[in-house]
C-alpha positions in Angstrom: 5.8 186.4 78.2 6.6 189.9 79.3 9.9 191.2 80.5 9.7 194.3 82.9 12.2 196.5 80.7 10.4 195.7 77.4 8.1 198.1 75.5 4.6 196.4 74.7 3.2 196.2 71.3 0.0 198.4 70.4 -0.9 197.8 66.7 -3.1 200.9 66.8 0.1 203.0 67.3 3.1 201.3 66.8 5.1 200.7 63.7 4.8 196.8 63.1 8.6 196.7 61.4 9.5 197.7 64.9 8.5 194.6 66.4 8.7 190.5 65.6 6.1 187.8 65.9 7.1 184.6 67.2 4.9 181.7 66.3 4.0 179.4 69.2 2.4 176.2 68.2 1.5 173.0 70.1 3.8 170.2 70.0 6.6 172.3 68.6 9.8 173.2 69.8 9.8 177.3 69.4 13.5 177.5 69.6 15.8 180.0 71.1 14.5 183.8 70.9 17.7 185.8 71.8 17.1 190.0 71.5 17.9 193.0 73.4 15.4 195.9 73.7 16.0 199.9 73.7 19.9 199.4 73.1 21.9 201.9 71.2 25.9 201.3 70.0 28.3 203.7 71.7 31.5 203.8 70.2 35.7 204.3 71.7 35.6 208.0 72.7 31.8 208.9 71.9 29.6 210.9 74.1 26.0 210.6 74.0 23.1 212.5 75.6 19.8 210.3 77.0 16.8 211.1 78.8 14.9 209.4 81.4 11.2 209.7 81.5 7.7 207.9 81.5 7.6 205.2 79.0 11.4 204.1 79.2 12.4 200.6 80.9 12.9 200.2 84.2 15.0 198.4 86.6 15.0 197.1 90.0 16.4 199.7 92.5 18.9 199.1 95.2 16.5 200.0 98.1 13.2 198.6 96.1 11.0 199.8 93.7 11.9 200.5 89.8 14.4 203.0 88.2 14.1 204.5 84.6 16.9 202.9 82.4 18.5 203.2 78.9 20.7 200.3 77.5 23.8 201.1 75.1 26.3 198.2 73.4 29.9 198.3 72.7 32.3 195.9 71.1 34.9 194.9 73.8 37.8 192.5 73.8 39.5 190.6 76.8 41.8 192.7 78.4 40.9 196.1 77.5 40.7 198.6 79.9 37.7 200.5 79.7 36.3 204.1 81.4 32.5 204.4 81.3 31.0 208.0 82.7 27.6 208.8 83.0 27.0 212.8 84.4 23.9 214.6 84.8 22.2 217.8 86.6 19.0 216.4 86.8 19.4 212.9 88.5 21.8 210.6 90.3 22.9 208.5 87.4 23.6 204.9 88.2 25.8 202.4 86.0 26.0 198.7 85.2 28.2 196.7 82.9 27.0 193.4 81.7 29.0 190.6 80.3 28.5 189.2 76.7 27.9 185.7 77.4 25.3 185.4 80.5 24.3 189.4 80.8 25.6 189.2 84.7 27.4 192.1 85.9 30.9 192.7 85.1 31.2 195.8 87.1 28.6 198.7 88.4 28.8 202.0 90.4 25.5 202.6 92.0 26.0 205.9 93.9 23.0 206.8 96.4 24.0 210.6 95.6 26.0 213.3 93.5 25.7 213.8 89.5 28.4 211.3 88.3 29.0 207.5 88.1 32.1 206.0 87.1 33.4 202.4 85.8 36.9 201.5 85.3 37.2 197.9 84.6 39.7 195.5 82.8 37.2 193.5 80.4 37.4 189.6 81.2 35.5 188.5 77.7 35.5 189.2 74.3 32.1 190.3 72.9 29.4 192.8 72.9 29.0 194.3 76.2 25.9 196.1 77.5 25.6 199.3 79.4 22.7 200.1 81.5 22.2 203.9 82.7 19.6 204.3 85.3 18.7 206.9 87.6 18.5 206.8 91.4 14.7 208.0 92.6 15.2 210.7 94.8 12.9 213.0 97.1 10.7 215.2 94.4 11.7 212.9 91.6 10.4 209.5 92.5 11.2 208.2 88.9 14.5 209.7 88.4 13.4 211.7 85.6 15.8 213.6 83.8 18.8 214.6 81.3 21.8 212.9 81.5 25.3 212.1 79.4 27.2 209.1 79.1 30.7 208.4 77.7 33.1 205.3 76.9 36.9 205.5 76.4 39.3 202.4 76.0 36.7 199.9 73.9 34.2 200.0 71.6 35.1 198.9 68.2 32.5 198.8 65.4 29.8 196.1 66.3 29.8 192.8 64.2 27.8 193.3 61.0 24.5 191.5 61.1 24.5 188.3 59.4 22.8 188.4 56.2 19.4 187.1 56.1 18.2 184.2 54.0 14.5 183.0 53.3 13.3 179.3 53.1 13.9 177.6 49.9 12.9 174.2 47.9 14.9 172.8 45.5 15.7 169.4 44.0 18.2 167.1 46.3 21.7 167.2 45.3 21.7 163.3 45.7 18.0 163.1 43.6 18.1 159.8 41.9 17.1 160.8 38.4 16.4 158.3 35.7 16.7 154.7 36.9 16.2 151.3 34.9 15.4 148.0 36.8 14.7 144.5 35.7 12.3 143.3 38.5 10.5 145.0 41.2 12.0 146.6 44.0 11.2 147.8 47.6 12.3 151.0 49.2 13.0 152.9 45.8 13.8 156.6 46.1 12.2 158.4 42.9 12.6 161.9 44.3 14.8 164.0 46.6 13.3 167.4 47.9 15.9 169.6 49.8 14.1 172.0 52.3 16.6 175.0 53.4 15.0 177.0 56.6 15.7 180.8 57.0 18.9 182.1 58.3 16.9 183.1 61.6 14.0 180.8 62.1 12.9 177.5 61.9 11.1 175.9 59.3 8.1 173.6 59.9 6.8 171.4 57.0 3.1 170.2 57.5 1.8 168.9 54.3 3.2 167.5 50.9 1.3 166.4 48.0 2.5 163.6 45.6 1.2 163.2 42.3 1.9 159.9 40.0 2.3 159.6 36.1 3.9 157.0 33.7 2.8 154.1 31.7 2.5 151.8 34.9 -0.1 151.0 37.1 -0.2 152.9 40.0 -3.1 151.1 41.6 -1.9 147.6 40.8 2.1 148.1 40.7 2.8 150.5 43.5 2.2 148.8 47.0 3.4 151.8 49.1 4.5 155.4 48.7 6.5 156.6 51.7 8.1 159.6 52.8 11.1 159.2 54.5 13.5 162.0 56.2 16.8 161.5 54.3 19.3 162.2 57.3 22.5 162.2 55.6 21.5 163.3 52.3 22.6 160.7 50.3 19.5 159.7 48.4 18.8 156.3 49.8 16.5 155.0 52.0 18.2 153.2 54.9 17.4 152.1 58.0 18.2 155.3 60.3 16.2 157.4 58.2 12.6 157.9 59.8 9.4 157.3 57.9 7.3 160.5 58.4 4.2 159.1 56.2 2.9 156.5 54.1 0.0 155.6 51.8 -1.1 154.2 48.5 -2.8 155.2 45.5 -6.4 154.6 44.7 -6.4 155.9 41.0 -4.4 155.6 38.2 -2.0 159.0 37.7 -3.3 159.9 41.2 -2.0 161.7 44.1 -1.3 161.3 47.8 -1.8 163.6 50.4 0.4 163.6 53.3 -0.7 165.9 56.2 0.4 166.4 59.8 4.1 165.6 58.8 6.7 166.4 61.5 9.3 167.7 59.2 11.2 170.4 61.5 14.4 172.2 59.8 16.7 174.3 62.6 17.5 177.9 61.6 19.8 178.2 58.4 20.2 174.4 58.2 18.5 172.2 55.3 16.5 168.9 55.6 16.2 166.2 52.6 12.9 164.4 52.0 12.6 161.5 49.8 9.6 159.9 47.7 10.0 156.3 47.9 8.1 153.7 46.1 7.4 150.0 46.8 6.9 148.6 43.4 5.5 144.8 42.7 4.5 145.6 38.9 1.7 143.3 38.2 1.4 144.9 34.9 4.5 143.8 33.5 3.7 140.2 34.1 -0.2 140.6 33.0 0.6 140.5 29.1 2.1 137.2 30.0 -1.1 136.1 31.2 -2.4 136.2 27.6 0.2 133.3 26.4 -0.4 131.5 29.7 -4.0 131.1 28.5 -3.5 130.0 25.3 -2.2 126.5 26.0 -5.4 125.5 28.5 -7.6 127.1 26.0 -6.5 124.6 23.1 -6.5 121.6 25.5 -10.2 122.8 26.2 -11.5 123.0 22.7 -10.1 119.2 22.3 -11.9 118.2 25.6 -15.2 120.1 24.9 -16.7 116.7 23.4 -15.9 115.0 26.6 -17.7 115.0 29.5 -18.7 118.3 31.5 -17.4 117.3 34.7 -13.7 116.4 33.2 -13.9 120.1 31.7 -14.6 121.5 35.0 -11.9 119.9 36.7 -9.4 121.0 34.0 -10.2 124.5 34.5 -9.8 124.5 38.2 -6.4 122.9 37.6 -5.2 125.0 34.7 -6.5 128.5 36.5 -3.1 129.2 38.6 -1.3 128.8 35.4 -3.3 131.2 33.7 -2.7 133.9 36.2 0.9 134.4 34.7 2.8 133.2 37.7 4.0 136.7 38.5 3.2 140.1 40.4 1.7 139.5 43.6 0.7 142.1 46.1 4.3 142.8 47.6 7.3 144.0 46.2 10.2 141.9 45.0 8.1 139.2 43.7 9.2 137.6 40.4 7.3 138.2 37.4 6.9 136.5 34.0 9.8 137.2 31.2 7.4 139.0 28.7 9.7 141.9 27.7 7.2 144.6 28.6 8.5 147.8 30.3 6.8 150.2 32.4 7.8 153.6 33.6 6.8 155.5 36.9 7.4 159.0 38.0 6.2 161.5 40.7 6.0 165.1 41.1 5.6 167.9 43.6 4.1 171.2 43.2 5.6 173.9 45.7 2.3 175.6 45.5 0.4 172.4 47.4 3.2 172.3 50.0 2.1 173.5 53.5 5.1 175.0 55.2 5.7 177.7 58.2 8.6 179.7 59.7 8.5 179.6 63.5 8.1 183.6 63.3 6.1 183.6 60.5 2.1 184.4 60.1 0.2 181.2 61.1 -2.4 181.7 58.7 -0.2 182.2 55.8 2.1 179.2 54.5 5.2 179.8 52.8 5.5 180.6 49.2 8.6 178.8 47.8 7.9 180.2 44.3 9.4 177.1 42.4 8.8 175.1 39.5 7.1 172.0 39.9 9.7 169.4 40.7 9.5 166.2 38.7 11.5 162.6 39.4 13.3 161.1 36.9 11.7 158.2 35.0 11.8 154.8 36.6 11.6 152.0 34.1 10.9 148.5 35.0 11.3 145.7 32.4 12.8 142.2 32.4 
């Protein structure tokens, strides 16, 4: 997008630190981009010299075409009486005063001849006003090239300091559940809360998170689902109003899950909480009970070995359900046998494996959060 008064960026000639990169990505909200180009501050009682020439910004002329222009800003308050004056022996100066809110003209003086333009104005708003000093094109000087002086009286206190700039951050969330203990399997159980903080001046986009498992429980058999959930109210609980961003299931013990193409977007200066949630059935807790469940059928079979083979086969088929322990199952919240076994689960996230960008950052270089590995508290499941 090109704005007429703006400069263009030549990487071979210009200083990159004088320009900002705005990253625009398909399907993403780039957010508002607010800036004022080529503006210099001017204060109450101050006179500044300026010059118009090739390379300056331009504004539309009253009679058509474009005139060279420079920009100045000052802090004004509603009700202040200001006097702005531009003088020159080289050009016919023209003045425009723009409001802080909508950048519409508050006042203007656009003479067609002479060496002076003056604005007397009772300011209608409080905020940062913009002065445009332009040069009317004349015969022999079509662009309005030349020197001028601008002065301001009646307003122009010190401009508000720029807000402190903070970068992106990642930490354990304040409502992280920590160590937990349960006596039955459970669904929608948060193990870890991650808090992402966007930079003060840019949106934060989180695209990829890797979750790694550990503990004595069997992730393949015990954990029937792992989900990433946006914790909207930051309370550390997975609730109906919290959107699910991704889900998966472990295929190896102490394995990992890669959640790609997430849609976690956080506004500039805001924070977003992400929950790592487990759905647990804990087959391994009931599996030890299967050993004892086999004992009684085995004794019966020893007694019946001398009987008819058909009878033995029928008994095997009849006793098979009893020998499976009566617990576990493929879904969470199933009951399991009271064998006293305890299994543990934990999840960890390495910031080095998170892919995230800022809206104005380099699209080829993910952010480096520079934090230690975040590991959940230990989840113990027993009966």
